[in-house]
C-alpha positions as CSV (number, residue, x, y, z in Angstrom):
1,M,89.9,115.6,91.9
2,K,88.0,113.8,94.8
3,V,89.2,110.3,96.2
4,R,87.2,107.6,98.3
5,I,88.9,104.2,99.1
6,H,85.5,101.9,99.5
7,R,87.8,99.2,101.0
8,G,91.7,98.7,101.7
9,T,92.6,101.5,104.3
10,H,92.8,98.3,106.8
11,E,92.7,95.2,104.8
12,I,94.4,93.2,102.1
13,G,92.3,92.5,99.5
14,G,88.6,93.7,98.2
15,T,90.3,97.1,96.9
16,C,87.9,99.6,95.6
17,V,88.7,103.4,95.1
18,E,86.7,105.9,93.4
19,L,87.9,109.1,91.9
20,E,85.7,112.1,90.8
21,Q,86.2,115.0,88.6
22,D,83.7,117.3,87.1
23,G,81.0,115.2,87.8
24,S,82.4,112.3,86.0
25,R,83.7,109.1,88.1
26,I,86.1,106.0,87.5
27,A,87.0,103.3,90.0
28,L,90.1,101.7,90.2
29,D,89.7,97.9,91.0
30,L,86.6,96.3,92.0
31,G,87.8,93.1,94.4
32,L,86.3,90.8,96.2
33,P,87.3,90.6,100.1
34,L,89.6,87.8,100.8
35,D,87.2,85.7,102.7
36,G,84.2,87.1,101.0
37,D,81.3,85.2,98.9
38,P,81.4,86.3,95.4
39,R,77.7,85.7,95.1
40,D,77.3,88.6,97.9
41,K,76.4,91.3,96.0
42,S,76.2,93.2,99.6
43,L,79.9,93.4,99.3
44,M,79.6,95.8,96.3
45,P,81.1,99.2,97.3
46,A,78.4,101.8,97.9
47,M,78.6,104.4,94.9
48,D,76.2,104.6,91.8
49,N,77.7,101.9,89.9
50,S,75.4,102.2,86.7
51,D,76.8,106.0,86.3
52,L,80.8,105.1,86.1
53,A,82.8,106.2,83.4
54,C,84.7,103.4,83.5
55,V,86.3,100.8,85.9
56,L,89.8,100.0,85.6
57,I,91.3,96.5,86.9
58,S,94.9,97.0,87.5
59,H,95.4,92.9,87.2
60,P,93.6,89.8,87.2
61,H,93.4,88.6,90.8
62,I,90.1,88.2,92.1
63,D,90.6,90.4,95.2
64,H,90.8,93.0,92.8
65,Y,88.3,91.9,90.0
66,G,86.0,89.5,91.6
67,L,82.9,92.1,92.3
68,L,82.8,93.1,88.7
69,H,80.4,90.6,87.6
70,H,77.8,92.4,90.1
71,Q,78.5,95.8,88.1
72,P,75.7,96.8,85.8
73,E,76.0,96.2,82.0
74,G,77.0,99.2,79.9
75,V,79.8,100.6,82.2
76,P,83.1,100.1,80.1
77,V,86.0,98.1,81.7
78,A,89.7,99.0,81.2
79,I,92.1,96.1,81.7
80,G,95.2,94.6,80.0
81,Q,94.7,92.5,77.0
82,A,96.3,89.2,78.4
83,A,94.8,89.8,81.7
84,R,91.3,90.0,80.0
85,R,92.1,86.7,78.4
86,I,93.5,85.0,81.8
87,I,90.2,85.9,83.5
88,E,88.1,84.7,80.5
89,A,90.0,81.1,80.4
90,A,90.0,80.8,84.1
91,A,86.2,81.4,84.8
92,P,84.9,77.9,83.4
93,F,87.5,76.0,85.9
94,T,87.1,78.0,88.9
95,K,83.1,78.7,89.1
96,Q,84.0,82.5,89.2
97,S,81.1,84.3,87.1
98,L,82.8,85.8,84.1
99,P,81.9,89.6,84.4
100,S,81.5,92.0,81.2
101,L,85.1,92.7,80.2
102,S,84.5,95.1,77.2
103,G,86.1,98.1,76.8
104,H,89.5,99.8,77.0
105,E,92.8,98.2,77.0
106,L,95.7,99.0,79.3
107,V,99.0,99.3,77.7
108,D,102.4,99.8,79.2
109,R,102.9,103.9,79.0
110,Q,100.0,104.4,76.7
111,A,98.2,107.5,78.0
112,L,94.0,106.7,77.8
113,E,91.5,109.2,78.1
114,I,88.0,109.0,80.1
115,G,86.3,112.0,80.2
116,P,88.3,114.6,82.5
117,F,90.6,111.9,83.4
118,T,94.1,111.1,81.7
119,I,95.1,107.4,82.8
120,T,98.8,106.1,82.3
121,P,99.3,102.4,82.8
122,Y,102.8,101.3,84.2
123,L,103.6,97.4,83.9
124,V,104.6,96.0,87.1
125,D,106.3,93.0,88.4
126,H,103.7,91.0,90.4
127,S,102.9,87.3,90.9
128,A,100.0,88.0,88.2
129,F,100.2,88.5,84.6
130,D,99.9,91.7,83.1
131,A,99.6,93.8,86.1
132,Y,99.6,97.7,86.3
133,A,100.2,100.4,88.3
134,L,97.8,103.6,87.3
135,L,98.8,107.2,86.9
136,V,95.7,109.2,86.9
137,E,95.7,112.8,85.7
138,A,92.7,115.3,86.3
139,G,92.1,118.8,87.3
140,G,95.9,119.5,87.3
141,K,96.1,116.7,90.1
142,R,98.3,113.6,89.7
143,L,97.7,110.6,91.8
144,F,99.5,107.2,91.6
145,Y,97.9,104.2,92.5
146,S,100.5,101.5,92.9
147,G,98.2,98.4,92.4
148,D,100.2,95.2,93.5
149,F,103.8,95.1,92.9
150,R,107.1,93.9,93.8
151,G,110.4,93.9,93.0
152,H,112.0,90.2,93.2
153,G,110.1,88.6,90.5
154,R,111.2,87.4,87.2
155,K,110.0,91.2,85.7
156,S,112.1,92.9,88.1
157,A,113.5,95.1,85.4
158,L,110.0,96.7,85.5
159,F,110.3,97.8,88.9
160,E,114.0,98.9,88.3
161,R,112.5,101.2,85.5
162,L,110.1,102.8,87.2
163,V,112.1,103.8,90.3
164,N,114.8,104.8,88.1
165,A,112.6,107.0,85.8
166,P,109.2,107.6,88.1
167,P,106.6,109.9,87.0
168,K,107.2,113.1,88.7
169,D,105.0,115.7,90.6
170,I,102.7,113.1,92.3
171,D,100.0,114.8,94.6
172,V,99.1,111.4,96.0
173,L,100.5,108.0,96.0
174,L,98.3,105.2,97.0
175,M,100.7,102.6,98.1
176,E,100.1,98.9,98.9
177,G,101.9,97.4,102.1
178,S,100.8,93.9,102.0
179,S,104.3,92.9,103.1
180,L,104.4,94.8,106.2
181,S,102.2,92.5,108.2
182,R,104.7,89.5,107.3
183,L,108.2,90.7,107.0
184,G,110.4,92.9,109.3
185,S,111.4,96.3,107.5
186,D,114.8,95.1,107.3
187,K,114.0,91.7,105.5
188,T,113.7,90.9,102.0
189,F,112.0,88.4,100.0
190,P,113.9,85.3,98.0
191,T,113.7,86.1,94.2
192,E,112.1,83.6,91.7
193,R,115.7,83.0,90.8
194,D,116.6,82.0,94.3
195,L,113.5,79.5,94.1
196,E,114.7,78.1,90.9
197,S,118.0,77.2,92.5
198,M,116.1,75.6,95.7
199,L,113.7,73.6,93.5
200,T,116.4,72.2,91.3
201,D,118.1,71.1,94.3
202,R,115.2,69.5,96.2
203,L,114.3,67.7,92.7
204,Q,117.6,66.3,92.1
205,M,117.4,65.1,96.1
206,T,114.1,63.2,95.7
207,D,113.6,59.8,94.2
208,G,110.0,59.8,93.8
209,L,107.4,62.0,92.5
210,V,107.5,65.9,93.3
211,M,104.1,67.3,93.8
212,A,104.5,71.4,93.8
213,H,101.2,73.2,94.6
214,V,101.6,76.6,93.1
215,S,98.8,78.6,91.5
216,A,98.4,78.3,87.9
217,Q,98.2,81.8,87.8
218,N,101.1,82.7,89.2
219,I,103.0,82.7,85.8
220,D,106.5,83.6,87.1
221,R,106.1,80.4,89.6
222,V,105.3,77.9,86.8
223,V,108.3,79.3,85.0
224,T,110.2,78.8,87.7
225,L,109.1,75.5,88.1
226,Y,109.7,74.2,84.1
227,R,113.1,75.5,84.3
228,A,113.7,73.8,87.6
229,A,112.4,70.6,86.0
230,K,114.5,70.7,83.0
231,K,117.4,71.2,84.9
232,A,117.0,68.1,87.0
233,G,115.9,66.4,83.8
234,R,112.1,65.8,85.0
235,T,108.7,66.3,83.0
236,L,106.4,69.0,84.5
237,I,102.8,67.8,84.4
238,I,100.1,70.4,83.9
239,D,96.4,69.9,84.1
240,L,93.9,71.8,81.5
241,Y,93.5,74.6,83.8
242,A,96.6,75.5,83.9
243,A,97.2,74.8,80.3
244,A,94.4,77.0,79.2
245,I,96.0,80.0,81.4
246,L,99.6,79.5,79.7
247,E,97.8,79.9,76.7
248,A,95.8,82.8,77.3
249,T,99.2,84.9,77.9
250,L,100.2,84.5,74.2
251,H,103.5,85.2,75.3
252,D,106.2,82.7,73.3
253,S,108.6,82.4,76.6
254,I,105.9,81.2,78.7
255,P,106.0,77.2,79.0
256,Q,102.9,75.8,77.1
257,S,101.1,72.1,76.9
258,H,102.7,71.2,73.6
259,W,106.5,71.9,74.8
260,D,109.2,69.1,75.3
261,S,109.5,68.1,79.1
262,I,105.6,69.2,79.6
263,A,103.1,66.7,79.8
264,L,99.2,67.0,80.4
265,Y,97.1,65.0,82.7
266,V,93.4,65.4,83.3
267,P,92.4,64.3,86.6
268,D,89.1,62.6,87.0
269,Y,87.0,66.0,88.3
270,Q,88.2,67.7,85.6
271,R,87.2,65.1,82.7
272,R,83.9,65.4,84.5
273,Q,84.0,69.1,84.5
274,I,85.1,69.0,80.4
275,K,81.8,66.7,79.7
276,R,79.5,68.9,81.4
277,L,80.8,72.1,79.9
278,E,81.5,70.5,76.6
279,M,85.0,72.0,76.7
280,F,86.1,69.2,74.0
281,E,87.8,71.7,71.5
282,L,90.0,73.0,74.4
283,L,91.0,69.5,75.2
284,N,91.6,68.8,71.9
285,R,94.0,71.8,71.6
286,H,96.1,70.9,74.7
287,S,96.2,67.0,74.0
288,A,99.6,66.4,72.0
289,N,101.3,65.5,75.2
290,R,98.6,64.1,77.0
291,I,99.3,61.0,79.6
292,Y,96.7,58.9,81.6
293,V,96.5,57.6,85.1
294,E,98.4,54.5,84.1
295,D,101.2,56.4,83.1
296,L,101.6,58.3,86.4
297,Q,103.7,55.3,88.2
298,S,106.2,54.9,85.7
299,L,106.7,58.9,84.9
300,A,106.8,59.5,88.8
301,K,110.6,59.4,89.4
302,R,111.5,61.9,86.7
303,A,108.2,64.1,86.7
304,V,107.0,67.3,88.8
305,L,103.3,67.3,89.2
306,L,101.5,70.7,89.2
307,F,99.3,69.4,92.2
308,R,95.5,70.3,93.1
309,P,93.6,68.9,96.1
310,A,91.2,67.3,93.9
311,M,93.8,65.0,92.6
312,M,94.5,63.1,95.6
313,D,91.9,60.3,94.5
314,D,93.9,59.7,91.2
315,L,97.3,59.6,92.5
316,E,96.2,57.1,95.0
317,T,94.5,55.2,92.3
318,A,97.8,55.8,90.3
319,G,99.7,54.3,93.0
320,C,102.7,56.7,92.4
321,L,103.2,58.1,95.7
322,G,106.2,55.9,97.0
323,G,109.2,58.4,97.6
324,A,107.1,61.4,96.7
325,H,108.2,64.9,97.9
326,F,105.5,67.9,98.4
327,I,106.3,71.4,97.7
328,Y,104.1,74.2,99.0
329,G,104.3,77.4,97.0
330,Q,101.7,79.7,98.1
331,W,101.0,81.8,101.6
332,E,100.8,79.1,104.6
333,G,97.4,80.6,105.7
334,Y,95.4,78.8,102.8
335,L,96.8,75.6,104.6
336,A,93.9,75.8,107.2
337,R,91.2,76.6,104.5
338,G,88.9,74.7,102.5
339,D,90.3,72.0,100.5
340,Y,93.8,72.7,101.7
341,A,92.6,71.9,105.3
342,M,92.7,68.0,104.4
343,L,96.1,68.3,102.8
344,P,98.5,67.7,105.7
345,A,96.8,64.5,107.0
346,W,96.8,63.0,103.5
347,L,100.4,64.0,103.2
348,D,101.1,62.3,106.7
349,K,98.9,59.2,105.7
350,H,101.5,58.5,103.1
351,G,104.6,59.7,104.8
352,I,105.1,62.7,102.2
353,P,107.1,65.3,103.8
354,L,106.1,69.0,103.2
355,E,108.2,71.6,102.1
356,H,107.6,75.6,101.9
357,I,109.1,76.7,99.1
358,H,107.7,80.1,98.4
359,T,108.1,84.2,98.0
360,S,105.6,86.9,98.1
361,G,104.0,88.6,95.2
362,H,104.3,91.7,96.9
363,A,107.2,94.0,97.5
364,S,109.1,93.7,100.8
365,P,109.2,96.8,103.1
366,R,113.0,97.9,101.8
367,D,111.6,97.9,98.0
368,L,108.4,100.0,99.4
369,Q,110.8,102.6,100.8
370,R,112.5,102.7,97.5
371,F,109.7,102.9,95.6
372,A,108.0,105.5,97.6
373,K,111.2,107.6,98.0
374,A,111.3,107.4,93.8
375,L,107.9,108.9,93.4
376,H,108.3,111.5,96.2
377,P,104.9,112.1,96.5
378,K,103.2,115.3,98.2
379,V,101.3,112.7,100.3
380,L,101.6,109.0,100.7
381,V,97.9,107.2,101.6
382,P,98.3,103.4,102.7
383,I,96.1,100.7,100.9
384,H,95.6,97.1,100.7
385,T,97.5,96.3,104.1
386,F,96.7,95.4,107.3
387,E,99.1,97.7,108.9
388,P,98.3,101.2,108.2
389,G,99.9,102.4,111.4
390,V,103.2,101.0,110.3
391,Y,103.5,103.5,107.4
392,P,104.3,106.9,109.5
393,D,107.5,104.9,110.6
394,L,108.6,103.8,107.2
395,F,107.6,106.5,104.9
396,D,107.4,110.3,104.3
397,H,104.4,112.3,104.4
398,V,101.7,109.6,105.3
399,V,98.2,110.6,105.9
400,L,96.1,107.7,107.0
401,R,92.5,107.7,105.4
402,E,89.5,105.6,106.3
403,D,87.2,103.5,103.7
404,G,84.3,105.7,102.7
405,E,85.5,109.0,103.3
406,W,85.8,111.4,100.6
407,W,88.6,113.5,100.5
408,D,90.0,116.3,98.0
409,I,93.8,116.1,96.5
C-alpha cells in the first residue's frame, strides 16, 4: 500500500490522504484549509480525482469535507448516515455548496470492501456528530487514520473502548495533534460535564439574558447548554439552523425544537433567507414553540439564546440586553475574523461582559499519548497539526512526512 498526504503534515485543516493499492486509489477526507475559499478549485489536491474508487469522509466538519463539491460526479462518497444528513441540513444556511454525497455508509465496526481495500470505521468522541477513525487494510498492510477525536466529550466511552480494545498489528498510524500547539503536554481539557457545571452556575448568577455563542454543529455543546439551562430553570432559544441540525441527528436523546424548555426564534436575516429559498416546510415543522422579537424582552431573564452575530440588530430592537451576559464557546482565534471581529465592540457598547467557557474538540496531549500507546503502531506519522516536530518527544516510532510525498508502507 502506498500513501500520500496531500495536506496536513504541517497544518490543521484541509486534510486529504491518498492511498493506492494495485492501481486502485481512495482518498481519506477532502477538506478545506482553515483560511481557504471554498470556491477556489485550485485548493484541490494534485491527484486524479475522477479515477478514485471512493472518497471517505471521517466527519462533517468543513476542514474535512469542504472541497468535496469540486470532486467530479460519479465517484462514490463513504460517510456516516447522520453526517450526511447534517451536511445536507447545513448547506442552505451556511451558503456552502452541497456536494454529491451518494455512496457507501460508514457504520461503527462494520467493514467495507472497496476494490482491494477493506475499511473498518471506528466511531469516536469528537465535537462533530457521527465522527469516525478509519482502519484501512490492503496488500497485507494495516493503516489506521485517527481522523479528529478526543477523550473528554459526552461520548468519552468511545475513546475508552478504543484504547482498551484497539485494533492490532498497525503498520502506520496517522494521528492528529491539534492540541499540541494549544496545550502543554501535562495539561488536560475540561470535560463537557465540567462545562455543564460552569454554565449552570453562570446561568443562576445572571439576572438578564444569557447569550451563548457555540456552533450548532457541536452537538455535545448544545446538549451541555440545554442541560445547564434546565438546571437553572431557563429556556434554551435556538434558531431554525440549529433546529435543522439537531433534527438531522435523528437521535432521541438530542434536544429538539418541540421539546419543553426549548423555543424557536427566527431572526430577521433568517426570515429573509427562508423566503428566498422557500424553506417554509422546514419552518412549519419546527414552529411548535416559536417566539417572536416582541417576546424576547419578557423571556430574557429566564432564557439562554444560542447566539449568532447576525442577531445583534434583533436583540437591540427587542430591548432585551439589560443585565445580559455573553458566553463564548468556540476557539478564541475566531474572535478576530469576519463577523466576529465586531462582536467585542458591540458587547462593550451595551456593557455586556464576555466570558470564555469552552473545551476543545480534540484530544489532549495526555490522551494522544494513551491512544498512541494503545495502538502501538510500527510507525506513527503526524497529521492535522501545526507542531509535527513535537511528536518525537511525546510518542514512539515517529516518522515525519511532507505534503505530496508518496511512500510505501
